[in-house]
C-alpha positions in Angstrom: 0.0 0.0 0.0 2.8 2.5 1.0 4.8 1.5 -2.1 1.7 2.0 -4.4 1.0 5.4 -2.8 4.7 6.5 -3.3 4.5 5.4 -7.0 1.3 7.3 -7.5 2.7 10.5 -5.9 5.9 10.2 -7.9 4.0 9.5 -11.1 1.8 12.5 -10.4 4.8 14.8 -9.9 6.6 13.6 -13.0 3.4 13.7 -15.2 2.3 17.2 -14.1 5.9 18.4 -14.1 6.2 17.4 -17.8 2.9 19.0 -18.8 3.4 22.2 -16.9 6.9 22.6 -18.2 5.9 22.1 -21.8 2.9 24.5 -21.4 5.0 27.3 -19.8 7.8 26.7 -22.2 5.3 27.4 -25.1 4.6 30.9 -23.6 8.3 31.5 -22.9 9.6 30.5 -26.3 7.2 32.6 -28.2 7.6 35.6 -25.8 11.3 35.6 -26.5 10.8 35.4 -30.2 8.5 38.4 -30.0 11.1 40.4 -28.1 9.4 40.3 -24.7 11.6 40.4 -21.7 10.9 37.3 -19.5 11.5 38.0 -15.8 10.7 34.6 -14.3 10.0 31.0 -15.4 8.4 29.1 -12.6 7.4 25.4 -12.5 5.0 24.7 -9.6 3.5 26.9 -6.9 4.5 27.7 -3.3 7.9 28.7 -1.8 10.7 28.0 -4.1 12.7 24.9 -3.7 15.4 25.9 -6.2 16.0 29.3 -7.8 18.8 30.4 -10.2 19.4 33.1 -12.6 20.1 31.9 -16.2 22.6 33.4 -18.6 19.7 35.1 -20.3 18.8 37.0 -17.2 15.7 35.0 -16.4 14.9 33.8 -12.9 14.2 30.1 -13.0 12.1 28.7 -10.1 11.2 25.2 -9.1 8.3 25.1 -6.5 6.9 22.1 -4.5 3.3 22.2 -5.7 3.2 20.7 -9.2 -0.3 21.9 -10.0 0.7 24.7 -12.4 3.4 27.3 -13.2 3.8 30.7 -14.8 6.0 32.8 -17.0 6.2 36.4 -15.7 7.0 39.0 -18.3 7.9 42.6 -18.3 4.6 44.5 -18.4 2.8 41.8 -16.4 4.0 42.7 -12.9 0.3 43.0 -11.7 -1.0 39.9 -13.4 -3.1 40.7 -16.5 -3.3 44.4 -15.7 -0.3 46.6 -16.1 0.0 50.3 -16.5 2.5 50.9 -19.3 3.8 54.0 -17.5 5.3 51.7 -14.8 7.7 50.3 -17.4 11.0 52.3 -17.8 11.2 54.1 -21.2 14.3 52.2 -22.3 12.5 48.8 -21.7 9.1 49.6 -23.2 10.0 47.9 -26.5 10.4 44.6 -24.4 7.1 45.0 -22.5 4.4 42.4 -23.1 1.7 45.0 -22.5 3.0 47.2 -25.3 3.4 44.6 -27.9 1.0 44.4 -30.9 -2.3 42.6 -30.3 -1.2 39.7 -32.6 2.0 39.1 -30.6 0.2 39.1 -27.3 -2.3 36.7 -28.6 0.4 34.4 -30.0 2.2 34.4 -26.7 -0.9 33.5 -24.8 -2.0 30.8 -27.2 1.5 29.2 -27.3 1.0 27.4 -24.0 -2.0 25.3 -25.1 -0.6 24.8 -28.5 2.6 23.4 -26.9 0.4 20.9 -25.1 -1.2 19.8 -28.4 2.3 19.5 -30.0 3.4 17.4 -27.1 0.4 15.1 -27.6 1.0 14.8 -31.3 4.7 14.0 -30.7 3.9 11.3 -28.1 1.3 9.7 -30.3 3.9 9.8 -33.2 6.5 8.1 -30.9 3.9 5.4 -29.9 3.0 4.7 -33.5 6.7 4.5 -34.6 7.9 2.5 -31.6 5.0 0.2 -30.8 2.7 0.5 -33.8 -1.0 0.2 -33.5 -1.8 -2.7 -31.3 -5.1 -4.1 -30.2 -7.9 -6.7 -30.6 -10.2 -7.1 -33.5 -13.7 -5.8 -32.5 -15.3 -9.2 -32.7 -18.1 -9.8 -30.2 -17.4 -12.6 -27.8 -20.8 -12.7 -26.1 -23.9 -10.7 -25.7 -25.7 -10.4 -22.3 -29.3 -11.7 -22.3 -32.0 -9.0 -22.6 -29.3 -6.3 -23.0 -29.6 -3.4 -25.5 -27.1 -5.1 -27.7 -29.0 -8.4 -27.8 -32.3 -6.5 -28.4 -30.6 -4.8 -31.4 -29.7 -8.3 -32.9 -26.1 -8.2 -32.1 -24.7 -11.8 -32.0 -21.5 -13.4 -30.7 -19.0 -13.5 -33.6 -20.2 -10.3 -35.1 -17.3 -7.9 -36.0 -18.0 -4.2 -35.5 -16.8 -2.5 -38.7 -18.1 1.0 -37.8 -19.9 2.9 -35.2 -22.2 5.7 -36.5 -20.4 5.5 -39.8 -16.9 5.9 -38.3 -14.6 3.0 -39.2 -13.4 0.8 -36.3 -10.6 -1.8 -36.6 -9.8 -2.2 -32.9 -11.8 -2.5 -29.7 -10.4 0.8 -28.4 -11.7 2.7 -31.3 -15.2 1.2 -30.7 -15.0 2.3 -27.1 -14.0 5.9 -28.0 -16.9 6.2 -30.6 -19.3 4.9 -27.9 -18.0 7.3 -25.3 -18.7 10.1 -27.7 -22.4 9.3 -27.4 -22.5 9.7 -23.6 -25.6 11.7 -22.3 -27.3 11.6 -25.7 -30.7 10.3 -26.8 -31.2 8.6 -30.2 -29.8 5.7 -32.0 -26.3 4.1 -32.0 -25.8 2.6 -35.4 -23.3 -0.4 -35.5 -22.1 -1.7 -38.9 -21.3 -5.3 -38.3 -20.1 -8.3 -40.3 -21.6 -11.6 -38.9 -19.3 -14.5 -38.5 -19.0 -16.5 -41.7 -20.6 -13.8 -43.8 -19.1 -11.2 -46.2 -22.1 -8.9 -46.1 -22.2 -5.9 -43.7 -25.3 -5.4 -41.7 -26.6 -2.7 -39.4 -27.6 -3.1 -35.8 -29.5 -0.1 -34.2 -29.3 0.4 -30.4 -31.7 3.0 -28.9 -30.3 5.2 -26.1 -32.0 7.7 -23.8 -29.9 10.2 -21.8 -27.3 7.4 -22.1 -25.1 7.0 -18.9 -25.7 10.6 -18.0 -25.4 9.9 -14.3 -22.5 7.4 -14.5 -19.4 8.5 -12.6 -17.1 6.1 -14.5 -19.1 5.1 -17.7 -18.4 1.7 -19.2 -20.2 1.7 -22.6 -19.6 -2.0 -23.2 -21.1 -3.1 -19.9 -24.0 -0.7 -20.4 -24.8 -2.2 -23.9 -24.3 -5.8 -22.7 -21.3 -6.5 -25.0 -18.6 -8.9 -23.9 -15.4 -8.0 -25.9 -13.5 -11.1 -25.0 -13.3 -13.6 -22.1 -10.5 -15.5 -20.5 -10.9 -19.2 -20.0 -12.9 -20.2 -16.9 -9.9 -22.0 -15.2 -9.9 -22.0 -11.5 -6.7 -20.7 -9.8 -7.7 -20.9 -6.1 -10.6 -22.1 -4.0 -11.1 -20.4 -0.6 -11.5 -22.2 2.7 -15.1 -22.4 3.8 -16.4 -21.5 0.3 -19.0 -23.4 -1.7 -16.4 -24.2 -4.5 -14.3 -26.1 -2.1 -17.3 -27.9 -0.6 -18.4 -29.0 -4.0 -15.0 -30.6 -4.9 -13.8 -27.9 -7.3 -10.0 -27.8 -7.4 -7.3 -25.4 -8.7 -6.7 -26.1 -12.4 -10.3 -27.2 -13.1 -11.9 -25.6 -16.3 -15.6 -24.9 -16.2 -17.1 -26.5 -19.4 -20.9 -26.1 -18.8 -23.5 -25.3 -16.2 -27.0 -26.8 -16.3 -26.3 -27.9 -19.9 -25.3 -24.4 -21.1 -21.7 -24.1 -22.4 -19.6 -21.7 -20.5 -17.9 -19.4 -22.9 -15.3 -17.9 -20.4 -14.8 -16.5 -16.9 -17.1 -13.5 -17.3 -19.9 -15.9 -18.4 -19.2 -18.2 -15.5 -19.3 -15.3 -12.9 -22.5 -14.1 -14.4 -24.1 -17.6 -14.0 -22.9 -17.8 -10.4 -24.1 -14.3 -9.5 -27.6 -15.0 -10.9 -27.9 -18.3 -9.0 -27.9 -17.6 -5.3 -28.8 -20.8 -3.3 -29.6 -22.6 -6.6 -27.9 -25.9 -7.3 -25.9 -25.9 -10.6 -25.0 -29.1 -12.4 -21.5 -28.2 -13.6 -19.1 -30.1 -15.9 -15.4 -29.4 -15.3 -12.4 -30.6 -17.1 -9.6 -31.8 -14.8 -6.6 -32.7 -16.9 -7.9 -35.3 -19.3 -11.1 -36.1 -17.4 -14.6 -34.6 -17.4 -16.3 -34.5 -14.1 -19.8 -33.7 -13.0 -20.1 -31.5 -9.9 -23.0 -29.9 -8.1 -22.2 -26.3 -6.9 -24.8 -24.2 -5.0 -23.6 -20.6 -4.9 -24.0 -18.9 -1.5 -26.5 -16.1 -1.4 -24.7 -12.8 -0.5 -26.3 -9.4 -0.2 -24.6 -6.4 -1.9 -24.4 -3.0 -0.4 -27.6 -2.1 -2.3 -29.4 -5.1 -0.9 -29.3 -7.2 -4.1 -28.8 -10.9 -3.5 -26.1 -12.5 -5.6 -24.3 -15.8 -5.7 -20.7 -16.4 -4.7 -18.6 -19.6 -4.5 -15.2 -18.5 -3.2 -13.0 -19.2 -6.2 -10.6 -17.0 -8.3 -9.5 -17.2 -12.0 -6.2 -18.4 -13.3 -4.4 -15.5 -14.8 -3.4 -15.6 -18.4 -2.4 -13.4 -21.3 -4.4 -12.4 -24.4 -1.9 -14.0 -26.6 -2.3 -17.4 -24.9 -6.0 -17.8 -25.6 -7.0 -15.5 -28.5 -6.1 -16.7 -32.0 -3.6 -14.6 -34.1 -6.3 -13.4 -36.5 -8.0 -11.7 -33.5 -4.9 -9.7 -32.6 -4.1 -6.8 -34.9 -0.9 -4.8 -35.2 -0.2 -2.0 -37.7 3.5 -0.9 -38.1 4.4 2.6 -39.2 7.5 4.4 -40.6 8.6 7.8 -39.4 6.6 9.3 -42.2 3.5 7.2 -42.1 3.1 7.6 -38.4 2.5 11.4 -38.8 -1.1 11.3 -40.1 -2.5 8.9 -37.5 -0.8 11.0 -34.7 -2.4 14.1 -36.1 -5.9 12.4 -36.4 -5.5 11.0 -32.8 -4.7 14.4 -31.4 -7.5 16.1 -33.3 -10.1 13.5 -32.4 -9.1 13.4 -28.7 -9.2 17.2 -28.6 -12.8 17.2 -30.0 -13.8 14.5 -27.6 -12.6 16.5 -24.5 -14.3 19.6 -25.8 -17.5 17.8 -26.4 -17.4 16.2 -23.0 -17.0 19.6 -21.3 -19.9 21.0 -23.3 -22.1 18.0 -22.2 -21.1 18.6 -18.6 -22.0 22.2 -18.8 -25.5 21.5 -20.3 -26.1 18.6 -17.9 -26.0 15.7 -20.4 -23.3 13.8 -18.5 -22.4 13.9 -14.8 -19.8 16.3 -13.3 -18.7 13.2 -11.3 -16.4 12.6 -14.3 -14.3 15.6 -13.3 -11.1 14.3 -11.8 -8.7 15.9 -9.4 -5.1 15.3 -8.4 -5.8 12.2 -6.4 -7.4 10.3 -9.3 -4.7 11.6 -11.7 -2.1 10.3 -9.3 -3.7 6.9 -9.1 -4.1 6.6 -12.9 -0.6 7.9 -13.5 0.8 5.3 -11.1 -1.3 2.5 -12.6 -0.3 3.3 -16.2 3.3 3.7 -15.3 3.2 0.2 -13.9 1.7 -1.2 -17.1 4.6 -0.1 -19.2 5.9 2.9 -21.1 3.4 2.7 -24.0 0.4 2.9 -21.7 1.9 5.7 -19.6 2.8 7.7 -22.8 -0.8 7.3 -24.0 -2.1 8.6 -20.7 0.4 11.5 -20.8 -0.8 12.5 -24.3 -4.5 12.5 -23.4 -3.8 14.5 -20.2 -1.8 17.0 -22.3 -4.7 17.4 -24.7 -7.1 18.0 -21.7 -4.8 20.6 -20.3 -4.6 22.3 -23.7 -8.3 22.3 -24.3 -9.1 23.5 -20.7 -6.7 26.4 -21.0 -8.5 27.6 -24.1 -11.8 27.9 -22.4 -13.0 31.5 -22.4 -12.6 31.7 -18.6 -10.8 34.8 -17.3 -7.5 33.8 -15.6 -7.0 31.0 -18.2 -5.3 31.5 -21.5 -8.7 31.4 -23.2 -9.9 34.2 -21.0 -7.0 36.4 -22.1 -7.7 35.5 -25.8 -11.4 36.5 -25.2 -10.2 40.0 -24.0 -7.9 40.3 -27.0 -10.8 39.3 -29.3 -12.9 42.1 -27.8 -10.0 44.5 -28.2 -9.7 43.5 -31.9 -13.4 44.1 -32.5 -13.7 47.4 -30.6 -10.1 48.5 -31.4 -9.3 49.3 -27.7 -8.4 47.3 -24.7 -11.0 46.0 -22.3 -11.3 48.5 -19.5 -9.0 47.5 -16.5 -12.1 47.4 -14.2 -13.8 44.8 -16.3 -10.6 42.8 -16.5 -10.3 42.8 -12.7 -13.9 41.7 -12.4 -13.3 39.0 -14.9 -10.2 37.9 -13.1 -12.1 37.5 -9.8 -14.9 35.6 -11.6 -12.4 33.3 -13.2 -10.7 32.6 -9.9 -14.1 31.8 -8.4 -15.0 29.4 -11.3 -11.6 27.6 -11.3 -11.7 27.4 -7.5 -15.2 25.7 -7.7 -14.0 23.3 -10.3 -11.0 22.3 -8.2 -13.1 21.8 -5.1 -15.6 19.7 -7.1 -12.7 17.6 -8.6 -11.2 17.0 -5.1 -14.6 16.2 -3.7 -15.1 13.5 -6.5 -11.6 12.1 -5.7 -12.4 11.8 -2.0 -15.8 10.3 -2.8 -14.2 7.6 -4.9 -11.9 6.6 -2.1 -14.7 6.3 0.5 
């Protein structure tokens, strides 16, 4: 537990450190190219841990709270509002406040743009180094009476497209379904049934789909089982019904009450739906097939629902061990061919984040999906433990989220400054200082509220 916490904290610091540094470097680099004098480049908030003056005269600061950073420029001494008369005459050509509107806009926009560039570069590296890896979107099983079964989806169907958007891997199907969260209407799946060369359409009706879900899982909601590991027993617990029935480690569940068991998820579903009901089970033990009678113990969940349990765990395995090669897909890229997929990935993820924010604002999906530093730390730690490829993917998505959020027209964010500059361009004069100050206070209030909500969500998930 202590080690996992340490890993999560370390992963959070590294992840946010990278994102904040890239973001602020975007501001810094463009400001220098526009001839603006940079006074301070700070990564993190709070009392400085390390400070030094660079050869370029800039004060570089590393602070302990990695939740942000800033670039302080001449002409920005009082935040967004600076009286040009406070800048010495000989330095006015280097003042941010006295630069042309297009240069100020470019400097402000450079931070979010740097985050998008980072995401593109990371996706390009992933494509070049690892290729595009995943599983063919072939349906393993469909839950009885689920929306997927009602639509006519069958085991063995390959999902070729969702709402007309081509899908070659399961993760692409998931992203397309997540884009429909909170909506009402039809999800159109283009599928190719097993053994057929003809594409067919399956229509799934949705109504305010998963609008209240804190951690939406579209596959579970639709009743689609992507794949299932073999139902091989790893361990039976003392005092459990599995041990009492004679089930042993290494046994593979073949059928229950005459129904073939397609995998571990299917077996768990059968057990959960059969509290205190005797199941006639066929298991394979080495080269023998044995008949056992297992009666799952009725156990009440926190919500009071009675489910069956037997006290057994599954034997761990890898996808490569049980899925045929034709179900596993890998696309390799050259340095050149990896560019377009990386651009598309960055663009699609940016639109997805923006659309999700819009849906939260209008109430189509739950604000419980807003994550704070605790959740980010946990996810960062988990992805880091899964390997570099998974962590890099998480880093790219988080960088896109940071870029999109900073472009929102909220005063105090980069998007808020760009909003003021847009008004200045239209009316050909700066927004009055009084309105900028009011906007700044409003922005602080909004961002503080979002942070409090995010931390509340984090703590709620832990309790």
